[in-house]
C-alpha positions as CSV (number, residue, x, y, z in Angstrom):
1,M,-180.4,-27.8,-33.5
2,K,-179.0,-26.9,-36.9
3,R,-177.2,-23.6,-36.9
4,S,-178.4,-21.1,-39.5
5,P,-175.8,-19.5,-41.8
6,N,-174.4,-16.2,-40.7
7,T,-176.1,-13.8,-43.1
8,D,-174.3,-10.7,-41.5
9,S,-171.0,-11.8,-43.0
10,P,-169.5,-9.4,-45.6
11,F,-168.8,-12.5,-47.7
12,Y,-172.2,-12.6,-49.4
13,P,-172.3,-8.9,-50.5
14,S,-168.7,-9.1,-51.7
15,I,-169.6,-12.1,-53.8
16,A,-172.7,-10.4,-55.2
17,F,-170.6,-7.3,-56.0
18,L,-167.9,-9.3,-57.8
19,A,-170.6,-11.2,-59.7
20,F,-172.2,-7.9,-60.8
21,I,-168.8,-6.6,-62.0
22,F,-168.2,-9.8,-63.9
23,I,-171.6,-9.7,-65.6
24,W,-171.0,-6.0,-66.5
25,E,-167.7,-6.8,-68.1
26,V,-169.0,-9.8,-70.0
27,Y,-172.0,-7.8,-71.3
28,T,-170.0,-4.9,-72.6
29,I,-167.5,-7.2,-74.4
30,A,-170.0,-9.8,-75.7
31,G,-172.5,-7.1,-76.7
32,N,-169.8,-5.0,-78.3
33,V,-171.1,-2.0,-76.4
34,K,-169.4,1.3,-77.3
35,D,-167.4,2.8,-74.5
36,Y,-169.0,6.2,-75.0
37,I,-172.3,4.5,-74.1
38,L,-171.3,2.1,-71.3
39,P,-167.7,1.6,-70.5
40,S,-166.5,-1.7,-69.1
41,P,-165.1,-2.0,-65.6
42,T,-161.6,-2.5,-67.2
43,D,-162.1,0.8,-69.1
44,I,-162.9,2.6,-65.8
45,V,-159.9,1.1,-64.1
46,G,-157.8,2.2,-67.1
47,E,-159.2,5.7,-66.6
48,F,-158.1,5.7,-63.0
49,I,-154.6,4.8,-64.2
50,K,-154.6,7.4,-67.0
51,S,-156.1,10.3,-65.0
52,G,-155.1,9.2,-61.5
53,R,-153.2,12.4,-60.5
54,L,-155.9,14.7,-61.9
55,L,-158.6,12.7,-60.1
56,F,-156.7,12.8,-56.9
57,H,-156.3,16.6,-57.1
58,H,-160.1,17.1,-57.7
59,S,-160.9,14.6,-55.0
60,V,-158.9,16.4,-52.4
61,V,-160.8,19.7,-53.2
62,T,-164.3,18.1,-53.0
63,M,-163.5,16.0,-49.9
64,T,-162.2,19.1,-48.1
65,E,-165.3,21.0,-48.9
66,A,-167.6,18.1,-47.9
67,L,-165.8,17.4,-44.6
68,L,-165.6,21.1,-43.5
69,G,-169.2,21.6,-44.5
70,F,-170.2,18.4,-42.7
71,I,-168.4,19.5,-39.5
72,L,-169.8,23.0,-39.6
73,G,-173.3,21.6,-40.3
74,I,-173.0,19.4,-37.2
75,V,-172.1,22.4,-35.1
76,V,-175.0,24.5,-36.5
77,A,-177.4,21.6,-36.0
78,V,-176.4,20.8,-32.4
79,L,-176.7,24.5,-31.4
80,L,-180.1,24.8,-33.0
81,S,-181.3,21.6,-31.4
82,L,-180.2,22.6,-28.0
83,L,-181.7,26.0,-28.4
84,M,-185.1,24.6,-29.6
85,N,-185.1,22.0,-26.8
86,R,-184.3,24.7,-24.2
87,V,-186.7,27.3,-25.3
88,K,-190.0,26.2,-26.9
89,L,-190.6,29.7,-28.3
90,F,-187.5,29.4,-30.5
91,R,-188.7,26.0,-31.7
92,N,-192.0,27.4,-32.8
93,I,-190.3,30.2,-34.6
94,L,-187.4,28.3,-36.2
95,Y,-189.0,25.0,-37.1
96,P,-191.2,26.4,-40.0
97,F,-188.1,28.1,-41.5
98,M,-186.1,24.9,-41.3
99,V,-188.8,23.0,-43.1
100,L,-189.1,25.8,-45.7
101,S,-185.4,25.6,-46.4
102,Q,-185.7,22.0,-47.4
103,T,-188.7,22.5,-49.7
104,I,-186.5,24.5,-52.2
105,P,-184.2,22.2,-54.2
106,V,-180.5,22.6,-53.5
107,I,-179.7,22.9,-57.2
108,V,-181.9,26.1,-57.2
109,I,-180.3,27.7,-54.1
110,A,-176.7,26.9,-55.0
111,P,-176.5,29.3,-58.0
112,L,-177.9,32.1,-55.8
113,I,-175.3,31.4,-53.1
114,T,-172.6,31.4,-55.7
115,V,-173.8,34.8,-57.1
116,W,-173.9,36.3,-53.6
117,F,-170.5,34.9,-52.3
118,G,-168.5,34.2,-55.4
119,I,-166.8,30.9,-56.5
120,G,-164.5,30.4,-53.5
121,I,-164.8,27.8,-50.8
122,L,-167.4,29.8,-48.8
123,P,-170.4,29.2,-51.0
124,K,-169.5,25.4,-51.1
125,L,-169.4,25.3,-47.3
126,L,-172.7,27.2,-47.1
127,V,-174.4,24.7,-49.5
128,C,-173.1,21.8,-47.5
129,I,-174.3,23.3,-44.2
130,L,-177.7,23.9,-45.7
131,V,-178.2,20.3,-46.8
132,V,-176.5,18.8,-43.7
133,F,-178.0,20.6,-40.7
134,F,-181.7,19.7,-41.3
135,P,-181.6,15.9,-40.8
136,I,-179.2,16.2,-37.8
137,T,-181.3,19.0,-36.2
138,L,-184.6,17.1,-36.8
139,N,-183.3,13.8,-35.4
140,L,-181.5,15.4,-32.4
141,T,-184.4,17.6,-31.5
142,E,-186.8,14.6,-31.6
143,G,-184.3,12.5,-29.6
144,L,-184.0,15.2,-26.9
145,N,-187.8,15.0,-26.5
146,S,-188.1,11.2,-26.5
147,Y,-186.7,10.4,-23.1
148,D,-188.5,8.5,-20.3
149,R,-190.6,10.9,-18.3
150,D,-190.8,8.5,-15.4
151,L,-187.0,8.5,-15.1
152,E,-187.1,12.3,-15.2
153,E,-189.5,12.4,-12.3
154,L,-187.3,10.0,-10.4
155,L,-184.2,12.2,-11.0
156,I,-186.2,15.3,-9.9
157,C,-187.2,13.4,-6.7
158,M,-183.5,12.7,-6.1
159,N,-182.8,16.5,-6.4
160,A,-180.9,16.2,-9.7
161,S,-180.1,19.5,-11.4
162,R,-181.2,20.4,-14.9
163,T,-177.7,19.8,-16.1
164,Q,-177.6,16.3,-14.5
165,I,-181.0,15.4,-16.0
166,F,-179.7,16.5,-19.4
167,T,-176.4,14.6,-19.3
168,K,-177.7,11.5,-17.5
169,L,-181.1,11.1,-19.3
170,K,-181.9,13.3,-22.2
171,L,-178.5,13.1,-24.0
172,P,-178.1,9.3,-23.8
173,S,-181.6,8.9,-25.1
174,A,-180.9,11.3,-28.0
175,L,-177.7,9.7,-29.2
176,V,-179.5,7.1,-31.2
177,H,-181.4,9.7,-33.1
178,F,-178.3,11.9,-33.4
179,F,-176.2,9.2,-35.1
180,S,-179.1,8.4,-37.4
181,G,-179.2,12.0,-38.5
182,L,-175.4,11.9,-39.0
183,K,-175.6,8.9,-41.3
184,I,-178.1,10.6,-43.5
185,A,-176.3,13.9,-43.5
186,A,-173.0,12.2,-44.5
187,T,-174.2,11.5,-48.0
188,Y,-175.9,14.9,-48.2
189,A,-172.6,16.6,-47.5
190,V,-170.9,15.1,-50.5
191,M,-173.9,15.8,-52.7
192,G,-173.9,19.4,-51.5
193,A,-170.3,19.9,-52.4
194,I,-170.8,18.4,-55.9
195,M,-173.8,20.6,-56.6
196,S,-172.1,23.7,-55.4
197,E,-169.2,23.0,-57.8
198,W,-171.6,22.7,-60.7
199,T,-172.7,26.3,-60.2
200,G,-169.2,27.8,-60.1
201,A,-165.8,26.3,-59.3
202,E,-162.4,25.8,-60.8
203,N,-161.6,22.5,-59.1
204,G,-163.4,19.5,-57.7
205,L,-165.1,16.3,-58.7
206,G,-168.2,18.2,-59.8
207,I,-166.1,20.2,-62.3
208,F,-164.3,17.1,-63.4
209,L,-167.7,15.4,-64.0
210,T,-169.0,18.3,-66.0
211,R,-165.9,18.5,-68.2
212,S,-165.9,14.7,-68.8
213,M,-169.6,14.9,-69.8
214,K,-169.0,17.7,-72.3
215,S,-166.1,15.7,-73.8
216,F,-168.1,12.5,-73.9
217,K,-165.5,10.8,-71.7
218,I,-168.0,8.3,-70.1
219,A,-165.3,6.2,-68.4
220,A,-164.0,9.3,-66.7
221,M,-167.5,10.1,-65.5
222,F,-167.8,6.6,-64.0
223,A,-164.4,7.0,-62.3
224,D,-165.6,10.3,-60.8
225,I,-168.8,8.6,-59.6
226,V,-166.9,5.7,-58.1
227,I,-164.8,8.2,-56.1
228,I,-167.9,10.1,-54.9
229,S,-169.6,6.8,-53.8
230,L,-166.5,5.5,-52.0
231,F,-166.1,8.7,-50.1
232,S,-169.7,8.7,-49.0
233,I,-169.4,5.1,-48.0
234,L,-166.2,5.7,-46.0
235,L,-167.8,8.6,-44.2
236,F,-170.8,6.5,-43.4
237,I,-168.5,3.7,-42.1
238,L,-166.6,6.2,-40.0
239,I,-169.8,7.5,-38.4
240,T,-170.9,3.9,-37.7
241,F,-167.6,3.1,-36.1
242,I,-167.8,6.2,-33.8
243,E,-171.4,5.3,-33.0
244,K,-170.3,1.8,-31.8
245,K,-167.5,3.3,-29.7
246,V,-169.7,5.9,-28.1
247,M,-172.8,3.7,-27.7
248,G,-171.2,0.4,-26.9
249,W,-173.8,0.0,-24.1
250,R,-176.6,0.1,-26.7
251,I,-175.1,-1.5,-29.9
252,G,-174.0,-5.1,-29.9
């Protein structure tokens, strides 16, 4: 039988991306597009060279906020999930408030948090936690309740303790949902850090983006966006890598 081509290879998306960059470059040059409307890829690379040290400084600030907020959000989400899974009363009480917290746009809550807690790192972490904990909590809570009930009955018949049932059955079943929530939350963490910087900060990619916009430095804005995207992608790849290591029995 004729073997079908390997469509999972990174070769194809890489070629598509390079083709997109080439078309973009040709369009801006051939169309004589002004750089304050749409800069070419070479203009953006030039901005990286020109403002490299400044971009690095702001990137470190935003990445620190996003990573710390992401980690703290995971801790909050796991504790809430375990609590709601253990005590149904807490789930009935907390779940509506969790949903309510997500109905209000972050861009509306962020200024209030800044007013209450100032312009230091604390409000940035609180905003990141706020946007991160919900998808993780929701997925983990659903995962902890999606185990095989027949296997639970079997473990009970074998005199397994509640701890053994949790570690041998519920937790492995919930890992798929947990990592799905982590992947979603990874991009939310970066978004939360950027939005919190817009409402009050002295450093960070959000501030750099705002200053570039006010100065009509569109190439600098694109350079900022590229860094934000790359950081989100790297965080997503890291979570996928950890998922494969932790769940090698499930993922091929």
